[in-house]
C-alpha positions in Angstrom: 0.0 0.0 0.0 1.4 3.3 -1.0 1.3 6.4 1.4 0.9 9.8 -0.2 2.3 12.7 1.7 0.9 16.2 1.3 3.7 18.6 0.5 2.0 21.4 2.3 1.6 19.4 5.5 5.2 18.3 5.4 6.4 21.9 5.1 4.3 22.9 8.1 5.7 20.0 10.2 9.3 21.0 9.3 8.7 24.6 10.4 7.1 23.5 13.6 10.0 21.2 14.4 12.5 24.1 13.8 10.6 26.3 16.2 10.4 23.7 18.9 14.2 23.2 19.1 15.0 26.7 20.8 12.2 26.2 23.2 13.6 22.9 24.3 17.1 24.5 24.7 15.6 27.3 26.8 13.7 24.8 28.9 16.9 22.8 29.6 18.8 25.9 30.6 17.2 26.3 34.1 18.2 22.7 34.9 21.8 23.5 34.0 21.8 26.7 36.0 20.3 24.9 39.0 23.1 22.3 38.7 25.6 25.2 38.6 23.9 26.8 41.6 24.0 23.4 43.4 27.7 23.0 42.6 28.4 26.5 43.8 26.5 25.9 47.0 28.5 22.7 47.6 31.7 24.7 47.1 30.5 27.4 49.6 29.7 24.7 52.1 33.1 23.2 51.7 34.7 26.6 52.3 32.5 27.2 55.4 33.7 24.0 56.9 37.3 25.2 56.9 38.5 27.0 60.0 38.2 30.8 59.9 41.3 32.7 61.0 40.5 35.0 63.9 41.8 38.5 64.2 44.8 39.0 66.5 44.0 40.3 70.0 46.0 42.8 72.0 48.4 41.5 74.6 47.2 41.9 78.1 49.5 44.4 80.0 49.2 44.2 83.7 50.1 47.4 85.6 49.9 48.6 89.2 49.1 52.2 88.5 46.3 52.1 91.1 48.1 50.2 93.8 46.8 46.8 92.6 47.3 44.6 89.5 45.0 45.6 86.7 44.7 45.3 82.9 46.0 48.5 81.4 42.9 48.8 79.3 40.8 49.2 82.5 43.1 51.8 84.1 41.9 55.5 83.7 45.5 56.7 83.9 48.1 57.6 81.2 50.7 54.9 81.7 53.8 54.0 79.7 54.9 50.5 80.7 58.0 48.5 79.8 58.9 44.9 80.4 62.5 43.7 81.0 62.8 42.6 77.4 61.6 46.0 76.1 64.1 47.8 78.3 66.9 45.7 76.9 65.7 46.1 73.3 65.5 49.9 73.6 68.8 50.1 75.5 67.2 51.8 78.5 69.9 51.3 81.2 68.9 54.0 83.6 65.8 56.1 84.5 67.3 59.0 82.7 67.0 57.1 79.4 63.2 57.1 79.7 62.8 60.5 78.1 63.5 58.9 74.7 60.4 56.8 74.8 57.9 58.4 77.2 55.7 61.2 75.7 55.8 64.6 77.4 58.7 63.6 79.6 62.1 65.4 80.1 64.9 63.9 82.1 68.4 65.4 82.8 71.2 64.7 85.2 71.4 67.0 88.2 74.2 69.5 88.3 77.1 68.3 90.4 75.8 64.8 91.3 75.6 61.9 88.9 73.1 59.9 91.1 70.4 62.6 90.9 68.0 63.3 88.0 65.6 66.1 87.3 62.3 65.0 85.7 59.5 66.9 84.0 56.2 65.3 82.9 53.6 67.5 81.2 55.7 70.5 82.1 55.6 69.8 85.8 58.9 69.1 87.6 61.5 70.4 90.0 62.9 73.7 89.0 65.7 73.7 91.5 68.7 71.4 90.8 69.6 70.8 94.4 69.9 67.0 95.0 68.5 67.3 98.5 65.2 68.8 97.3 62.0 66.7 97.0 61.0 66.2 93.4 57.6 66.7 91.9 58.0 63.4 89.9 58.4 60.7 92.5 60.3 57.4 92.1 59.2 54.1 93.7 61.3 51.0 93.9 59.1 48.0 94.8 56.6 50.6 96.3 59.4 52.1 98.4 59.5 55.8 98.0 62.8 57.5 97.1 62.4 60.8 98.9 65.3 62.8 97.5 66.8 63.5 94.0 70.2 62.3 95.0 69.1 58.7 94.8 66.6 58.7 91.8 69.1 58.0 89.0 68.3 54.3 89.2 70.4 51.7 87.2 67.9 49.4 85.5 69.3 45.9 86.0 67.3 43.0 87.3 64.0 44.9 86.6 60.8 43.0 85.9 58.7 46.0 84.9 58.9 49.8 84.7 55.9 52.2 84.6 55.7 55.9 84.1 52.5 57.5 85.3 51.5 60.9 84.1 50.4 63.1 87.0 48.9 64.3 89.1 49.1 61.1 91.2 48.8 62.6 94.7 45.7 60.6 95.6 47.4 57.2 95.3 51.1 58.1 95.7 51.0 61.1 98.1 52.7 64.4 97.7 55.7 65.0 95.4 53.9 63.3 92.5 52.2 66.3 91.0 54.0 65.7 87.7 53.8 62.0 87.9 55.5 58.9 89.2 58.1 56.3 88.1 57.4 52.8 89.4 60.2 50.2 89.2 59.4 46.6 89.9 62.4 44.3 90.5 62.5 40.7 89.5 61.5 38.3 92.3 63.8 35.5 93.5 63.3 32.2 91.8 62.4 28.9 93.5 65.2 27.1 91.6 68.9 27.7 91.2 69.6 29.7 88.0 70.6 33.0 86.6 71.5 35.0 83.6 74.4 37.1 82.4 75.1 39.7 79.7 78.4 41.3 78.4 78.7 43.9 75.7 81.3 46.2 74.2 81.0 49.4 72.2 83.2 52.0 70.7 82.6 55.6 69.6 83.9 55.6 66.1 87.2 54.2 64.9 89.3 56.3 67.1 86.7 57.1 69.7 86.3 55.9 73.3 85.3 52.5 74.4 82.6 51.2 76.8 82.1 47.9 78.5 78.9 46.7 80.1 78.3 43.6 82.2 75.2 42.4 84.0 74.6 39.2 85.9 72.0 37.7 88.3 71.7 34.5 90.2 68.8 32.8 92.0 70.1 30.9 95.0 67.4 29.3 97.2 68.6 28.8 100.7 65.7 26.5 101.6 62.2 25.8 100.4 61.0 28.9 102.3 63.9 31.3 102.0 64.8 32.5 98.5 67.5 34.9 97.4 68.4 36.8 94.2 71.7 38.7 93.7 72.2 41.0 90.8 75.4 42.9 89.9 75.9 45.6 87.3 78.9 47.4 85.9 79.7 49.8 83.1 82.9 51.5 82.4 84.2 53.7 79.6 86.9 56.3 78.9 84.5 58.9 77.4 83.5 60.0 73.9 84.8 63.6 74.1 88.5 64.1 73.2 90.3 67.2 74.4 92.7 68.1 71.6 94.6 70.5 73.9 95.4 68.1 76.8 94.8 64.8 74.9 92.4 63.6 77.6 89.0 62.0 77.1 86.1 63.4 79.0 82.6 62.2 80.0 83.9 58.8 81.1 81.7 56.4 82.9 82.4 54.1 85.8 79.2 52.8 87.4 78.9 49.7 89.5 76.1 48.3 91.7 74.9 45.2 93.5 71.5 44.3 94.7 70.5 41.4 96.9 66.8 40.5 97.5 65.9 37.9 100.1 62.3 36.9 100.6 60.1 34.1 101.9 58.7 31.7 99.4 55.2 32.4 100.7 55.7 36.1 100.5 57.3 36.5 97.0 55.1 39.5 96.4 56.6 41.3 99.3 60.3 41.3 98.6 62.7 43.8 100.3 65.6 44.7 98.2 68.9 45.3 100.0 71.0 47.9 98.2 69.4 50.4 95.8 71.8 49.7 92.9 72.4 53.3 92.3 75.0 54.8 90.0 78.2 55.6 91.9 
C-alpha cells in the first residue's frame, strides 16, 4: 500500500520542528543553572567547613598604677609600661633614658651629682637642681618611695617592669607626685637555682672611646621557704669627648652596683631589696 504525503503538511511540520528546538534548549537551561547553583552551593559549604582565621588580639598588659594589679585597658591613667625585654631592646639602662620613649617627659642629670636626676612630665617638675630637694616626679622601687633627688638615678638591671604614670598622682602616691610617678618593679627571687648574664662592648667611632657593660644575676634558694636573688651591674668607659689640647678623654663612665633581694617563698610578692643599685 502506498502512502501519499501532502507537500504542504510536510512543510508545516518542518517549520514547527524548527521552532520547537530553541524552546527545548531554553527549557533545559534552568536545569543547568540549577546544577551550577547546586555546585556553587556545595563549594561554599566546603569553604564554610574550613576553620576561619580569627583576628589578632591585644596582649594583656598588667600594671599597678592604682596600687593593685589591673589590665592596662581598664586603668583610667596615662601609663607607659616597659617589660624587662623591652628595656633591653630599647637600651634603657637608667631612668634618665626614659625620656627617649615616654611622651611629654624630660629627664636630665642633676648639676654636680651623677646619682640625681631632674624629671619633668607634662611640664611639671623640680625647677631647682639641688639634689636634696624633694622632686615633683616621684620614684618608687618596689613601692618604696625615694624621697630625694640624690638617689633617683636608678640603674635598671634586674628589673621586671617599669611604669611611668602621668600626673597628678597625689591621691594614690601622696605628695611630690604632681608631675607623675616612676614605678620600678624588681625581679623576684626564683624557686630554683639559676641565673643570667650579659656582656657587651662598644666604641665611639674608629678612634673614639670604648665602653664595657656587664650584668649578671643568680637565684640561690637557701631553703624551700627562703629565696635569694643577687644582681650585679657594671659599666665603664673612657669617654667619647676628646680634648685636643690636653689629649684627655672626657665624660667617662664608671658605674657599679649590687642588689640582693631575700624573701620568703610564701611572700614573694613582698620582697625587700637590700641595696638600691644606684649609680656611683
